[in-house]
Backbone as CSV, one residue per row, in Angstrom:
resi,resn,N_x,N_y,N_z,CA_x,CA_y,CA_z,C_x,C_y,C_z
1,MET,52.065,-27.870,28.415,50.824,-27.704,27.700,50.744,-28.778,26.624
2,THR,49.638,-29.455,26.544,49.475,-30.523,25.566,49.124,-29.932,24.210
3,PRO,49.386,-30.670,23.133,49.025,-30.154,21.808,47.538,-29.850,21.699
4,GLU,46.698,-30.676,22.349,45.262,-30.451,22.267,44.876,-29.139,22.916
5,SER,45.463,-28.833,24.087,45.112,-27.587,24.763,45.671,-26.379,24.012
6,THR,46.804,-26.560,23.348,47.373,-25.475,22.562,46.465,-25.143,21.392
7,MET,45.897,-26.143,20.745,45.085,-25.914,19.561,43.741,-25.275,19.905
8,ASN,43.281,-25.366,21.137,41.989,-24.813,21.495,42.085,-23.453,22.161
9,CYS,43.235,-22.798,22.092,43.421,-21.522,22.788,42.779,-20.347,22.056
10,GLY,42.476,-20.454,20.808,41.798,-19.367,20.106,42.750,-18.409,19.424
11,ASN,42.419,-17.122,19.493,43.129,-16.107,18.726,44.510,-15.747,19.268
12,ASP,44.889,-16.260,20.413,46.170,-15.876,20.978,47.286,-16.833,20.578
13,LEU,47.142,-17.521,19.458,48.179,-18.430,18.986,48.870,-17.851,17.769
14,LEU,50.137,-18.118,17.666,50.897,-17.793,16.472,51.397,-19.100,15.884
15,VAL,51.439,-19.190,14.582,51.952,-20.383,13.932,53.415,-20.152,13.633
16,ASP,54.242,-21.076,14.033,55.679,-20.978,13.819,56.060,-21.992,12.754
17,PHE,56.492,-21.512,11.600,56.932,-22.403,10.544,58.446,-22.487,10.624
18,PRO,58.965,-23.599,11.107,60.410,-23.714,11.314,61.181,-23.560,10.013
19,THR,62.414,-23.081,10.148,63.247,-22.897,8.965,63.897,-24.202,8.517
20,SER,63.907,-25.209,9.404,64.510,-26.480,9.000,63.615,-27.174,7.994
21,ARG,64.219,-27.908,7.077,63.453,-28.592,6.034,62.815,-29.864,6.572
22,ARG,61.636,-30.132,6.080,60.930,-31.356,6.441,60.544,-32.080,5.169
23,GLN,60.316,-33.361,5.307,59.839,-34.129,4.162,58.393,-33.752,3.901
24,GLY,58.019,-33.603,2.667,56.653,-33.255,2.310,56.540,-33.184,0.807
25,GLN,55.368,-32.818,0.341,55.157,-32.713,-1.089,55.760,-31.404,-1.586
26,ILE,56.305,-31.433,-2.804,56.839,-30.228,-3.412,55.862,-29.795,-4.488
27,PHE,55.513,-28.522,-4.481,54.632,-27.959,-5.481,55.365,-26.849,-6.189
28,THR,55.146,-26.715,-7.492,55.649,-25.547,-8.189,54.440,-24.681,-8.465
29,VAL,54.630,-23.399,-8.348,53.532,-22.468,-8.512,53.887,-21.507,-9.622
30,GLU,53.000,-21.406,-10.599,53.198,-20.491,-11.711,52.021,-19.537,-11.709
31,SER,52.275,-18.230,-11.711,51.194,-17.259,-11.653,51.242,-16.354,-12.863
32,THR,50.068,-16.042,-13.380,49.891,-15.038,-14.412,48.811,-14.106,-13.914
33,PRO,48.547,-12.985,-14.594,47.570,-12.055,-14.059,46.166,-12.613,-13.955
34,SER,45.805,-13.560,-14.799,44.428,-14.023,-14.763,44.274,-15.460,-14.286
35,THR,45.378,-16.209,-14.180,45.243,-17.588,-13.728,46.350,-17.922,-12.754
36,SER,46.089,-18.898,-11.942,47.079,-19.392,-10.996,46.970,-20.907,-11.008
37,THR,48.075,-21.603,-11.200,48.006,-23.051,-11.237,49.041,-23.630,-10.307
38,SER,48.722,-24.776,-9.743,49.682,-25.497,-8.916,49.768,-26.908,-9.462
39,LYS,50.982,-27.410,-9.648,51.169,-28.755,-10.168,52.095,-29.510,-9.232
40,GLU,51.661,-30.693,-8.826,52.499,-31.498,-7.952,53.575,-32.149,-8.809
41,GLN,54.845,-31.949,-8.409,55.962,-32.521,-9.145,57.065,-32.846,-8.154
42,SER,57.970,-33.709,-8.595,59.095,-34.012,-7.723,60.184,-32.965,-7.862
43,THR,60.353,-32.384,-9.036,61.315,-31.300,-9.226,60.686,-30.281,-10.156
44,PRO,61.011,-29.010,-9.983,60.425,-28.002,-10.846,60.984,-28.107,-12.256
45,PRO,60.143,-27.837,-13.291,60.616,-27.956,-14.666,61.591,-26.855,-15.054
46,PHE,61.487,-25.673,-14.412,62.363,-24.563,-14.725,62.949,-24.023,-13.431
47,PRO,64.185,-23.575,-13.439,64.785,-23.066,-12.203,64.121,-21.794,-11.697
48,SER,63.339,-21.083,-12.533,62.740,-19.830,-12.094,61.533,-20.041,-11.184
49,PHE,60.974,-21.265,-11.148,59.828,-21.526,-10.278,60.291,-21.654,-8.834
50,LYS,59.467,-21.167,-7.926,59.779,-21.300,-6.509,59.255,-22.636,-6.007
51,LYS,60.002,-23.254,-5.126,59.540,-24.493,-4.509,58.714,-24.147,-3.282
52,VAL,57.587,-24.796,-3.161,56.743,-24.627,-1.989,56.597,-25.994,-1.362
53,ARG,56.864,-26.076,-0.082,56.808,-27.359,0.603,55.722,-27.268,1.676
54,PHE,54.760,-28.189,1.608,53.690,-28.241,2.590,53.996,-29.371,3.577
55,SER,54.123,-29.019,4.819,54.433,-29.985,5.849,53.154,-30.454,6.507
56,GLU,53.150,-31.666,6.964,51.995,-32.179,7.684,52.018,-31.730,9.139
57,VAL,53.124,-31.123,9.561,53.271,-30.698,10.954,53.635,-29.218,10.976
58,ALA,52.982,-28.454,11.838,53.335,-27.057,12.060,53.494,-26.863,13.566
59,ASP,54.617,-26.303,13.978,54.833,-26.046,15.399,54.041,-24.809,15.802
60,MET,53.347,-24.900,16.921,52.569,-23.771,17.414,53.097,-23.376,18.785
61,THR,53.179,-22.076,19.005,53.663,-21.558,20.269,52.573,-20.713,20.899
62,HIS,52.314,-20.952,22.178,51.321,-20.154,22.894,51.941,-18.811,23.263
63,VAL,51.239,-17.735,22.950,51.706,-16.395,23.264,50.626,-15.720,24.093
64,ASP,51.012,-15.225,25.265,50.047,-14.528,26.108,49.587,-13.247,25.428
65,PHE,48.313,-12.900,25.661,47.769,-11.670,25.092,48.530,-10.486,25.670
66,PRO,48.957,-9.532,24.828,49.752,-8.410,25.331,48.929,-7.494,26.237
67,SER,49.620,-6.831,27.156,48.956,-5.877,28.052,48.564,-4.637,27.250
68,SER,47.748,-3.780,27.845,47.307,-2.580,27.136,48.483,-1.662,26.815
69,SER,49.485,-1.599,27.697,50.650,-0.758,27.399,51.458,-1.346,26.239
70,GLU,51.557,-2.669,26.182,52.253,-3.295,25.051,51.491,-3.065,23.751
71,LEU,50.169,-3.162,23.805,49.363,-2.885,22.613,49.564,-1.450,22.152
72,HIS,49.588,-0.530,23.095,49.776,0.886,22.773,51.129,1.114,22.092
73,GLN,52.150,0.394,22.533,53.477,0.537,21.941,53.560,-0.107,20.565
74,ARG,52.785,-1.169,20.330,52.896,-1.938,19.085,52.002,-1.438,17.964
75,TRP,50.862,-0.832,18.265,49.874,-0.494,17.249,49.756,1.011,17.098
76,TYR,49.278,1.429,15.920,49.066,2.847,15.673,47.890,3.352,16.499
77,THR,48.024,4.558,17.004,46.940,5.180,17.752,45.982,5.852,16.772
78,ALA,44.845,6.302,17.273,43.881,7.021,16.433,44.527,8.293,15.883
79,ASP,45.349,8.960,16.696,46.045,10.166,16.231,47.022,9.844,15.101
80,ASP,47.732,8.710,15.225,48.648,8.290,14.161,47.879,8.080,12.856
81,LYS,46.754,7.380,12.941,45.961,7.105,11.740,45.426,8.388,11.124
82,THR,44.991,9.326,11.947,44.515,10.620,11.444,45.647,11.364,10.743
83,ARG,46.821,11.338,11.330,47.987,11.990,10.724,48.333,11.350,9.389
84,PHE,48.283,10.006,9.322,48.577,9.311,8.061,47.580,9.716,6.974
85,LYS,46.305,9.841,7.344,45.280,10.235,6.365,45.530,11.657,5.865
86,ARG,45.926,12.565,6.765,46.224,13.945,6.349,47.416,13.972,5.400
87,ILE,48.439,13.179,5.697,49.621,13.125,4.827,49.253,12.557,3.461
88,LEU,48.436,11.500,3.452,47.995,10.922,2.183,47.211,11.943,1.373
89,ALA,46.265,12.642,2.004,45.465,13.647,1.297,46.359,14.752,0.730
90,ARG,47.343,15.196,1.517,48.275,16.225,1.045,49.061,15.728,-0.168
91,ASP,49.581,14.497,-0.076,50.371,13.932,-1.181,49.516,13.765,-2.435
92,VAL,48.280,13.336,-2.271,47.396,13.158,-3.426,47.124,14.502,-4.089
93,ARG,46.794,15.531,-3.295,46.544,16.867,-3.871,47.777,17.366,-4.627
94,ARG,48.942,17.164,-4.043,50.182,17.616,-4.682,50.418,16.872,-6.001
95,MET,50.209,15.551,-6.006,50.426,14.767,-7.229,49.393,15.105,-8.301
96,ILE,48.136,15.324,-7.903,47.106,15.706,-8.878,47.506,17.015,-9.545
97,SER,47.978,17.954,-8.758,48.400,19.243,-9.294,49.556,19.079,-10.285
98,ILE,50.533,18.287,-9.910,51.704,18.093,-10.780,51.329,17.332,-12.044
99,VAL,50.607,16.222,-11.893,50.279,15.375,-13.043,49.343,16.099,-14.013
100,SER,48.388,16.866,-13.489,47.439,17.544,-14.373,48.058,18.736,-15.098
101,SER,49.142,19.283,-14.578,49.753,20.455,-15.213,51.001,20.120,-16.030
102,THR,51.367,18.848,-16.088,52.588,18.450,-16.795,52.241,17.422,-17.868
103,PRO,52.704,17.633,-19.119,52.481,16.610,-20.140,53.117,15.272,-19.726
104,GLY,52.467,14.176,-20.064,52.922,12.845,-19.652,54.372,12.554,-19.954
105,GLU,54.828,12.954,-21.147,56.211,12.646,-21.522,57.217,13.498,-20.754
106,CYS,56.757,14.533,-20.069,57.653,15.403,-19.303,57.707,15.047,-17.822
107,LEU,56.919,14.073,-17.391,56.923,13.695,-15.977,58.242,13.014,-15.624
108,SER,58.835,13.425,-14.537,60.116,12.859,-14.124,59.915,11.522,-13.430
109,THR,60.987,10.774,-13.314,60.956,9.495,-12.608,60.520,9.696,-11.166
110,GLU,60.986,10.763,-10.546,60.632,11.035,-9.148,59.132,11.244,-8.980
111,VAL,58.509,11.957,-9.921,57.063,12.191,-9.845,56.315,10.876,-10.029
112,LEU,56.741,10.088,-10.996,56.074,8.804,-11.231,56.242,7.875,-10.031
113,GLU,57.425,7.862,-9.448,57.647,7.035,-8.259,56.773,7.500,-7.098
114,ALA,56.549,8.799,-6.986,55.698,9.330,-5.917,54.238,8.935,-6.108
115,CYS,53.850,8.587,-7.326,52.458,8.178,-7.609,52.208,6.705,-7.296
116,VAL,53.265,5.919,-7.149,53.099,4.489,-6.897,52.370,4.300,-5.568
117,GLY,51.263,3.585,-5.628,50.484,3.293,-4.431,49.321,4.236,-4.206
118,ILE,49.315,5.389,-4.873,48.199,6.317,-4.691,47.436,6.539,-5.997
119,GLU,47.647,5.666,-6.975,47.044,5.841,-8.290,45.532,5.998,-8.230
120,ILE,44.869,5.185,-7.407,43.403,5.233,-7.396,42.882,6.556,-6.851
121,PHE,43.679,7.283,-6.091,43.234,8.542,-5.513,43.421,9.717,-6.464
122,LEU,44.129,9.501,-7.575,44.393,10.581,-8.514,43.187,10.886,-9.394
123,SER,42.185,10.020,-9.382,40.958,10.222,-10.149,39.772,9.902,-9.246
124,ARG,38.858,10.859,-9.102,37.678,10.633,-8.256,36.848,9.462,-8.775
125,ASP,36.724,9.373,-10.099,35.939,8.297,-10.693,36.560,6.935,-10.386
126,LEU,37.868,6.828,-10.553,38.560,5.568,-10.262,38.472,5.228,-8.780
127,ALA,38.605,6.227,-7.918,38.504,5.980,-6.471,37.110,5.476,-6.118
128,GLN,36.067,6.066,-6.721,34.688,5.638,-6.452,34.457,4.211,-6.948
129,ARG,34.911,3.902,-8.157,34.740,2.541,-8.684,35.490,1.527,-7.830
130,THR,36.678,1.889,-7.345,37.451,0.990,-6.494,36.722,0.736,-5.182
131,ARG,36.159,1.796,-4.572,35.380,1.620,-3.337,34.200,0.683,-3.560
132,GLU,33.510,0.847,-4.697,32.352,0.004,-5.001,32.768,-1.459,-5.194
133,LYS,33.870,-1.679,-5.887,34.343,-3.052,-6.115,34.788,-3.695,-4.807
134,ARG,35.460,-2.937,-3.961,35.867,-3.471,-2.658,34.645,-3.828,-1.816
135,ALA,33.631,-2.967,-1.861,32.406,-3.231,-1.095,31.723,-4.491,-1.618
136,ARG,31.646,-4.653,-2.954,31.025,-5.866,-3.523,31.808,-7.113,-3.115
137,HIS,33.127,-7.003,-3.093,33.959,-8.133,-2.672,33.658,-8.495,-1.221
138,MET,33.663,-7.503,-0.363,33.419,-7.749,1.057,32.016,-8.324,1.275
139,ILE,31.032,-7.768,0.602,29.655,-8.262,0.742,29.552,-9.702,0.262
140,GLY,30.194,-10.011,-0.868,30.158,-11.379,-1.390,30.748,-12.386,-0.419
141,VAL,31.904,-12.065,0.143,32.566,-12.972,1.079,31.753,-13.096,2.367
142,LEU,31.267,-11.974,2.893,30.486,-12.014,4.135,29.147,-12.734,3.935
143,ASN,28.509,-12.541,2.788,27.250,-13.254,2.520,27.471,-14.760,2.486
144,GLU,28.538,-15.184,1.811,28.821,-16.619,1.743,29.174,-17.165,3.121
145,SER,29.959,-16.414,3.863,30.319,-16.845,5.217,29.067,-16.978,6.081
146,GLY,28.159,-16.023,5.982,26.905,-16.086,6.734,26.046,-17.257,6.307
147,ARG,25.991,-17.499,4.999,25.212,-18.630,4.490,25.750,-19.936,5.052
148,GLN,27.080,-20.072,5.067,27.683,-21.290,5.599,27.431,-21.420,7.095
149,ARG,27.480,-20.321,7.811,27.236,-20.369,9.250,25.785,-20.797,9.530
150,ARG,24.841,-20.239,8.770,23.433,-20.592,8.969,23.156,-22.052,8.624
151,SER,23.819,-22.553,7.584,23.599,-23.949,7.183,24.446,-24.911,8.003
152,GLU,25.302,-24.353,8.873,26.190,-25.143,9.723,27.095,-26.071,8.911
153,ARG,27.475,-25.602,7.734,28.396,-26.344,6.862,29.496,-25.399,6.415
154,SER,30.689,-25.749,6.767,31.835,-24.932,6.399,32.433,-25.464,5.095
155,ASP,32.603,-24.582,4.122,33.194,-24.957,2.842,34.252,-23.914,2.490
156,ASP,35.466,-24.134,3.003,36.553,-23.183,2.789,36.888,-23.015,1.321
157,GLU,36.783,-24.105,0.553,37.097,-24.040,-0.881,36.118,-23.113,-1.600
158,ARG,34.837,-23.225,-1.286,33.826,-22.359,-1.929,34.061,-20.904,-1.538
159,LEU,34.320,-20.672,-0.269,34.587,-19.313,0.190,35.827,-18.747,-0.506
160,SER,36.833,-19.574,-0.665,38.054,-19.166,-1.353,37.770,-18.818,-2.818
161,ARG,36.959,-19.647,-3.489,36.622,-19.385,-4.899,35.850,-18.080,-5.040
162,ILE,34.909,-17.847,-4.135,34.127,-16.608,-4.197,35.035,-15.410,-3.969
163,SER,35.910,-15.504,-2.981,36.843,-14.419,-2.713,37.756,-14.176,-3.909
164,GLU,38.234,-15.259,-4.508,39.101,-15.122,-5.684,38.352,-14.453,-6.832
165,LYS,37.118,-14.862,-7.049,36.325,-14.315,-8.159,36.016,-12.838,-7.938
166,THR,35.615,-12.474,-6.720,35.218,-11.086,-6.477,36.407,-10.142,-6.311
167,SER,37.619,-10.685,-6.191,38.797,-9.821,-6.070,39.714,-9.912,-7.291
168,ARG,39.265,-10.599,-8.325,40.077,-10.733,-9.544,40.479,-9.368,-10.094
169,TRP,39.560,-8.405,-10.050,39.843,-7.071,-10.571,41.066,-6.447,-9.891
170,ALA,41.224,-6.682,-8.607,42.349,-6.090,-7.874,43.669,-6.705,-8.326
171,ARG,43.674,-8.024,-8.513,44.906,-8.675,-8.974,45.252,-8.237,-10.398
172,ASP,44.234,-8.177,-11.251,44.475,-7.742,-12.631,44.975,-6.302,-12.668
173,ARG,44.369,-5.442,-11.849,44.791,-4.043,-11.797,46.227,-3.927,-11.293
174,ALA,46.562,-4.680,-10.262,47.925,-4.641,-9.721,48.930,-5.114,-10.774
175,PHE,48.566,-6.148,-11.511,49.454,-6.652,-12.559,49.641,-5.599,-13.647
176,GLU,48.533,-4.994,-14.095,48.617,-3.983,-15.146,49.444,-2.781,-14.688
177,LEU,49.260,-2.362,-13.446,50.065,-1.258,-12.919,51.542,-1.616,-12.876
178,ALA,51.843,-2.808,-12.419,53.242,-3.229,-12.336,53.886,-3.262,-13.716
179,VAL,53.175,-3.816,-14.698,53.702,-3.867,-16.059,53.866,-2.453,-16.613
180,GLY,52.869,-1.617,-16.382,52.939,-0.239,-16.871,54.106,0.521,-16.285
181,TYR,54.287,0.419,-14.972,55.415,1.101,-14.341,56.741,0.519,-14.817
182,TRP,56.795,-0.785,-14.954,58.038,-1.408,-15.402,58.406,-0.897,-16.790
183,GLU,57.425,-0.872,-17.710,57.709,-0.395,-19.070,58.086,1.075,-19.066
184,LEU,57.382,1.870,-18.267,57.649,3.299,-18.213,59.054,3.581,-17.676
185,PHE,59.394,2.928,-16.565,60.722,3.158,-15.982,61.822,2.599,-16.878
186,ARG,61.544,1.514,-17.571,62.547,0.942,-18.485,62.813,1.915,-19.641
187,GLU,61.711,2.493,-20.187,61.877,3.465,-21.280,62.644,4.690,-20.809
188,MET,62.351,5.139,-19.592,63.020,6.325,-19.070,64.502,6.065,-18.821
189,ALA,64.842,4.824,-18.504,66.227,4.482,-18.222,67.057,4.381,-19.501
190,GLU,66.401,4.125,-20.609,67.139,3.953,-21.877,67.599,5.260,-22.458
């Protein structure tokens, strides 16, 4: 198979990023909750920064589309998803009951750990606001994508900026939650 025919295969391609090192530009990436910057450098200024190497070449491997039995084995069924939703609803009801009946300073580490990942479901108001923000994000990205399709001009950078802007709340919320849990668990450990 030629490289040209491999690149035109569509959705049945996987990108294989080899583990061997290649020559390329080195970037250091520093992230904070509200900003993200990338600076091209030959060596990172601090050892805590991760090195990111962008190669001009990526190996691609053609993978045949899986059969229906393989898909059934690899993906969750509708019954699995329904079961997961029931378990989530049960866990949320249980945590709401525990959190609402226990003073904050009396909550155990186990209870707090059980709340990780389901925080937005513990308050109807927060869950509703989160749904609305997610919908606005999706609408913003889809509107821009549609606009670009109609104008027959693709601008990945603009689409990326819009997506970044409309999802900033999620990154900020995740950062605040992580800091809050870290401080809470650190205090409990002392």
